[in-house]
C-alpha positions as CSV (number, residue, x, y, z in Angstrom):
1,M,3.7,-7.0,-18.1
2,A,3.0,-7.6,-14.4
3,L,3.2,-4.9,-11.9
4,Q,6.5,-4.5,-10.1
5,I,7.1,-2.3,-7.1
6,T,10.7,-1.6,-6.2
7,E,12.2,0.6,-3.4
8,V,15.5,2.5,-3.7
9,L,16.4,5.0,-1.0
10,G,12.8,5.6,0.1
11,T,11.4,6.0,-3.4
12,Y,8.9,3.4,-4.5
13,S,8.8,2.9,-8.2
14,V,6.0,1.2,-10.1
15,T,6.8,-0.6,-13.3
16,G,4.4,-2.2,-15.7
17,E,0.6,-2.0,-16.1
18,L,-1.4,-0.4,-13.3
19,N,-5.1,-1.5,-13.5
20,T,-8.1,-2.0,-11.3
21,S,-7.0,-5.5,-10.2
22,N,-3.4,-4.8,-9.2
23,A,-4.0,-1.2,-7.9
24,N,-5.3,-2.9,-4.7
25,I,-2.0,-4.6,-4.3
26,L,-0.2,-1.3,-4.6
27,Y,-2.6,0.4,-2.2
28,R,-2.2,-2.3,0.5
29,H,1.6,-2.2,0.1
30,M,1.8,1.5,0.4
31,E,-0.6,1.5,3.4
32,R,1.8,-0.8,5.2
33,V,4.9,1.2,4.3
34,M,3.7,4.7,5.0
35,P,3.3,4.4,8.8
36,M,6.8,3.1,9.1
37,K,8.3,6.3,7.5
38,D,9.0,9.4,9.6
39,D,9.6,11.5,6.5
40,R,7.8,11.7,3.2
41,V,7.1,8.7,1.0
42,I,7.7,9.1,-2.7
43,L,5.7,7.0,-5.2
44,N,7.2,7.1,-8.8
45,L,4.8,6.3,-11.6
46,E,7.2,7.3,-14.4
47,R,7.6,3.6,-15.5
48,V,3.9,2.8,-15.7
49,H,3.2,1.7,-19.3
50,H,-0.6,1.8,-19.0
51,I,-3.2,2.8,-16.4
52,D,-6.9,2.4,-16.3
53,E,-9.6,4.6,-14.7
54,G,-10.1,2.3,-11.7
55,A,-6.4,2.5,-10.8
56,T,-6.4,6.3,-10.9
57,Y,-9.3,6.4,-8.4
58,R,-7.5,3.9,-6.2
59,L,-4.4,6.1,-6.3
60,Q,-6.6,9.1,-5.3
61,Q,-7.9,7.1,-2.4
62,L,-4.3,6.4,-1.3
63,Y,-3.4,10.1,-1.6
64,Q,-6.5,11.1,0.5
65,S,-5.7,8.4,3.1
66,A,-2.2,9.8,3.5
67,A,-3.5,13.3,3.8
68,R,-6.0,12.3,6.5
69,S,-3.2,10.6,8.4
70,N,-0.9,13.7,8.1
71,Q,1.6,11.7,6.0
72,A,3.5,13.3,3.1
73,L,2.9,11.2,0.0
74,I,4.5,12.5,-3.1
75,I,3.4,10.9,-6.3
76,I,5.6,11.7,-9.3
77,G,4.7,11.0,-12.9
78,Q,3.4,14.1,-14.6
79,E,5.8,13.6,-17.5
80,N,4.5,10.1,-18.2
81,K,2.5,10.4,-21.4
82,A,0.9,6.9,-20.7
83,I,-0.9,8.0,-17.6
84,S,-1.5,11.8,-17.8
85,P,-4.5,11.5,-20.3
86,V,-6.3,9.0,-18.1
87,M,-5.6,11.0,-15.0
88,T,-6.8,14.2,-16.6
89,K,-10.0,12.4,-17.8
90,T,-10.7,11.1,-14.3
91,K,-9.8,14.4,-12.7
92,T,-7.2,12.8,-10.5
93,Y,-4.2,14.6,-12.1
94,Y,-4.0,16.9,-9.1
95,I,-2.5,14.1,-7.0
96,L,0.7,14.1,-9.1
97,S,3.5,16.3,-7.8
98,P,4.5,19.1,-10.2
99,D,8.2,18.6,-9.6
100,R,10.5,15.6,-9.9
101,I,12.3,14.9,-6.8
């Protein structure tokens, strides 16, 4: 399944497979969106069916970029059993928000 990014009321949901190749598309999209938002930006990964290690590192870079810019980026998806093992393995699990919004 191709990657799909949808926005509803300020929450950006990612559906499909997130891999090294298409993680750059998500990164660039979110980099364009975040400066236009005055409040927090929510990235929902609960509908991601598969993630690879390269994509987790790219998400970490996005999270760090937002922090350096003093932007609030909330990434939700801790309950997603398809991504949590990979994010734990790559030590990027900390970027996931502990609460659902």
